[in-house]
N, C-alpha and C positions, 0 to 999 in steps of 0.2 A: 607414167613411165614404166612402172612395174608390169602393168598389163601389156604394154607394147613389147616388153622384153620377155613376156610369158613367165614372169616370176610367180610361183605359187607361194602359199604361206610358209612352206618348208624352207624356202630361200632365206627367210628371216629368222631362222634358228641357227645358233652357232654350234648346234649339235649335229647338223647335217652338212655334208660336203658342199652343197650348192652355195651356202652362204658363209661358211666358215673361212677364217684366214688360212691360206695354204701353208703358211710357215709354222704356226703354233697349233693348228688343228682346233682352234676355238677356245683354247685355254687362256690366251692372253700372255702366257709366259713360255719361255724356252728353257729347257733343262740342259745344262752343260755337264758332260761327263768328264771329270778331272781325275786322272789316274792317281791312286794312292790318297785321294782326298774326297770328302763328301761331295756329292753333286751340287752344283750351284745353279740357282734359278735367276733369270733376268727377264725383264719386260721384253716382249716380242718387238723386234725392230721393224717389222713389216706393218703390223696393225697398231703398234704402240699401246698394247693392252686392251684394245677395243674389241678384239676377238672376231670381227667380221672382215670379209675381203673388201677392197676398195669399191668394187662395183655396187655392192649392196648398200654401202654407206652413201652413195650418190642418190639413192631413192629417198625422197623427202615427203613427209606428211605434216602439214601445217609448219613448214620450214624446219622440221626436225627429222633427223635420220633415226634409224632403229637404235643406234648407239646413244643418241641424245635422249630418246624416250626411256631406255633402260637405265640411264643415269639419274632419272628423276626419283625422288623419294615419294612415298605414298601421298604425303600432304601436297607436294608440288604437282603430282599427277591428277589429283581429283578435279581441279578446275580445267585441266587440259582435256579430260575425257567426260566433261559434263554433258556432252551431246551424244555420248555412246553409253546408253543406260546399263548394259550388261557389265561393261568394264567398270563404270563408275560405282555400281552396286558392290562389286567385289572389293574395290578400293575402300569404300565406306566400311565394309566389314573388317578389313584389315585395320582400319583406324579404330574401330570399336574394340578390337581385342588388344589394342596398345602396340601395334606394329607399324604405326604411321611413319616411323623414322627409317624403315628399311627402304632400300632402293629396289626398283622393279627388276633390275638385273642382278640382285644379290645372289651370290653363290650359296646354295643350301648347306654345303659342308661347313660354312663359316657360322651358321646359326647355332645358338645355344640349345640345349634340350628343351627349355621352356619356350623359346621362340618357335622351334620346330613343332612343338605340341600345339601351340596356338594357331600356327599356320595351317596345320592339318584340320583343326576344328572349324576354321573358316568355311571349309567345304560343307559342313553340316549345319551352318547357321542360316542358310538361305532357304531351307525347306522344312516341312513338318517332320517331327521325330517321334510320332506316336508309338511306333513299334521298335524303337531303338534303345538298347541298353549300353551305356558307357561305363567302363570299368577303369578307374585311374589308380595306378600304383605309385604312391608318394609323388604326386605331381608338382609339389612345391619345392623339391630339393634344388638348391642353388638359386632360388628366386629371391629377389629383393621383396620386402613386405608390400611395396606398391605394386609389384608384378603379381603377388598373391591376390591383392585386391582386384586386379583386372581379371585374373583367372576365375575368381568367385563370380564376377559379373558375367563372364562368358558362360559359366556353368548355369547361372540363373536363366540366361537366354535359352539355353538348351532345355531346361526344365519348363520354361514358359511355352516351348514348342512341343511339349508332350513327352520329352525324353525321361528316362529313368537313369539315375547316376549312382554308382557304388564307388566309394573312394576309400582306399587304404591310406591313412595319413596319421602323422604325429604333429603336424603343424596346427597350433591352437587357433590361428587365424581361420583356418579352414574348418576345423572341428566345430567351432562355435557357430558357424553358418550352416551346419548340417541340419536337416529336418529330423533325422533320427540317428542315434549313435549306438554302436555295439562296441563295448570295451573288452578286449581279451586280455587275460592275465592269469594269476595275479602278478607274475613276473614274465620275463622273456624266455625264449627257447623252450627247453624241456620243462621248465617251471611255469609255463603258461598254457594257453590254449583253451581256457575256460572263460565263459562269459561272466564277467564280474560286475558289469553295469550295462544297462540298456534303457533307452528312452530319449526324450528330447533333451539336448544339452542344457538348456536354461532351466529345465525341471530337475535334472540330475545334480546340478550344483547346489541345490537347496539342501541336499543330504548327501554329501560326498562319501562314497563307499569304495572308491578305488583310487589308485595313484593318479591315473589320467584325469579323473574328475577333480581331484584335489588341485592339480596343476591348473586345470581349467578354471576352478573357483578363484584361485589367486590371480590368474590372468585377468579375469573379469573385474576383480576388485581394483586393478590398476586404472581401469577406465570408468569406474563407478557404474558398471553394467550388471552387477550381480542382482 
């Protein structure tokens, strides 16, 4: 039906006028300007929050409209696209980085910093990284320890593909997984800036000589990893 109507791929993007809802412009919401009060937002009464115009929603693929497809989360979408290798591969990568709960139509502004970071990394996981240097600045801020574990696994995948990674971090979960550590100190700000410890984390904890290594030593003792 799409071919008969000469619909190109752009018609199935709510960012283009061909497919977008004419009332809300593809946002799914309408903003009401109320004098002397803050603006109020309500679900679009034309598309009911689906963001597409009715004509586009009539086009079906395996009995699903574009709205139905974008409402799938990654886990639900993997079996649906098992015969579309390129899409399935990307979905599997999203699952590997711990984003399998996201919906395909998820609005990027709603993502946390950690989610956005992992989403961006997915684009680098599908090919070799021999000439690539990644620099992460405090990548674990705001992340749950389980999310930090996923991030470490993603970093390891990049390393396995030949990448080099430099990370500025204070998270001990991340530090202990580093191949090599440079500890700047002895304090912060103008009282720091000197290299007070360097080497492999598991070797440094045998002779703690800096505050960071002392914390790392105590951290490892909690798990009998020293």
